[in-house]
N, C-alpha and C positions, 0 to 999 in steps of 0.2 A: 643810125640805122633807119631805113625807110619803113613806113607803115606797112607796106606790102610784105616786106621780109619779116618784120616782127610778128605779124599775124600768121605768116606761114610757120614760123618757129613754134608758136604756142598753139597752133592748130585752131585758130579763132577766125571766123568769117569777118571780113573787113566791114560788112554792113553793120555789125554790132558796135563797132567803134564810132560810127557816124550817126547812129540812131539817136534822136532827141525825143524823149518822152513828152507827150502833149498832156498838159494838165488843164482840164476845162474849169472855167470859173464857177460853174454850178455843181462841181463834183461833191464838195462838202455838204452843201445844202441837200442835194439829192440823196446822199448817203444817210443823212439824218432823217430825211423823210421816209426812206425805205426801212430803216431800223425802227422808227416809230410805228409804222404800219405793221411790221412784222411782230412787234410786241403787243399791239392791239389785237391783231388777228393771228393767234398762235397756230392755227391749223392751215393757214394760207401758205402756199409756196410762192416762188418768185414770179410765176406766170400771173397769178391773181394779184400779186402786189403791183406788177407792171400795169395791169388793167386799172387798178385803183389810182395809180399815179397819173396815167394818161387821162383818166376821168377828171383829175385835179389840175389839168392843163399843163402837165409836163410833156414836152415833146421828146420822147425817148423811145428806144426800142427794147425788146425783150433781152437781147444779148448784153446790153449794158447793165441792166439790172441783175442779170445772172452773174456777171463779173463782180459786181458789188456784193452780191449774195455770198459768193464763194470767198471773197476777200475778207468779209466781216465774220465768216464762220456761222452764218445763219442756216438753220435747217428746221424742217418740220418734225416734231417729236413723233416717235413711233406709236402706233395704236396698240393698246394693250388688249389682251384677250378678255372678253366680258366674263365676269364671274357670276356665280349663282347668287340669288338674292338671299340675304341673311336676316333681313328685318321685315317685320309684319307692318301692316298699315297703322297699327296703334303704337308703333315705336318699339315694341318688344322684340327681342332677338330670338331666332329660331334655335340657337345654340343651347344645348343642355347645360344647365348650371347646377353645381352641387348645392344641396340644401342641408346635408348632415353628413356625419362620418359614414364611410363605406357606401356613399351614394354614387359617386363617380370616381373611378381610378383612371389615371393616365399613365401610359408607359411607352418608353422609347429607348433607343440604344445610344450610349455615349461611347465614342471610340477613343482609344489611347494606344500608345506604342511602348513596348518594353525596350530594354537597352540594346537588344539585337535587331531592332527595327521591325519586329513582327507586330501585327495589329491585335489588340485585345478589345472585345466589345462587352459593354457592361449595361445591362438593363436596369433602369432606375424607376420602378413604379412608384407613384405618389398618390396620396389621397388628396384630391383637389380641395376638399373642405378644410382639412387641417394643415395642408401643405407639408405633410410628413413624408419623408422618403422611407418606403416600406422594405426595401431589399437592396443589397449590393452583392452582385455575383459576377465574376469575370470569367469569360470563356474565349477561346480562340475563334470558335465557330459556334453559331447557334442554329439549331434546327427547331421545328415545331414541337418535337418531343421534349427537348430541353426547356423550351419556354413553358410547356405545360407543367413539367416537374417544378420549375421555379415558382410559377404562380400557385401551384398546389401547396407548396411549403408556406408561402405567404398567407394564403387563405386559411390554413390551419391555425396560424398564430394570430392573425389580424381580423378574421371573419370574412364573410362573403360580400363582395361588392354588388351593387345593383347594375352598374354600367361600367364597361371598360372602354376607354377612349384611346385610340391609336391612329397611326397613319396607315397607308395601304401597302406597307412593306410585305415581302413574301413570307416572313415569319409570322405576321399577324393575320394574314388572310388565308393561311393554310386550312385545308378542309378538316384535318384532325383537330386543330386548335378550336375552330368554330364549333365543331360537333361537341367537343368536351365542354366548352363554355356554355353551350345550350343545355347540356345535361346538368350543369351546376346551377343554372338559373340566371347567370349573369348575361346581360345583353351587351352586344358590341355596338360601339358608336364610332364609326370611321370618319375622320375629318375629310373635308373636301381637298382634292389635289390643289396645291398652290396656296393653301390657307393654313400654314403651319401655326399661326397665332391661335387657332381654335384649340390646339392641344395644350392642356394645362401644364405639361412639362416644359413648354417653350418659355414660360416665365419662371424666374428663379425661385425655387421653394426655399424653406427655412433650413437649408443644409448647403454646405459648400461642396459643389461638385468637383472642384479641383482636389480638395483633400479626400473626397470620396474615391476618386480614381486612384490616388496614391495609396490609400488604405487598401483598396481592392487588389492592387498589384502586389502588395506585401503579404 
């Protein structure tokens, strides 16, 4: 079978059968130089790397470096949103740290699912000083009124906290909840968005949350 007929049957251009790729002698050395510069200057793109290579006596164009850049999977890392400053000039942290029991409580929701696939939400307030889980209560839905009732039950048995740390969820920033906390004398301490590590509940306390969820569902 002739080449013309074979290419027609497989719907392939004849030029692709005759094309011979050209491998330049300096391709490997240029690739190594580009990768080395990209590792040294992490915020530089292929355009600035091309300028540095041209300054180093490489007779190349920007398109060739762009092909190498894509082939080697090089890219400039994304810029992250700047966060607020958490440290003072003397090295001390702005974050409120617990000094004794009932000084700082943290609370957030743990989600689980029952056998029918429905969601259950469980608030687990902890005392950041003792790392003790103060309450386990499961509900399908939580409103600010239910959060107030749950916190009131805990405060009757455990005492009044000086500070309550939480994220900016709708249940925690509700006007009724903030007004009630102000009446009790407890101060709210909301963590910065994107800084979940500031919440004491994000580090594992001295209780097993897996068994906690199972016990709450039973």
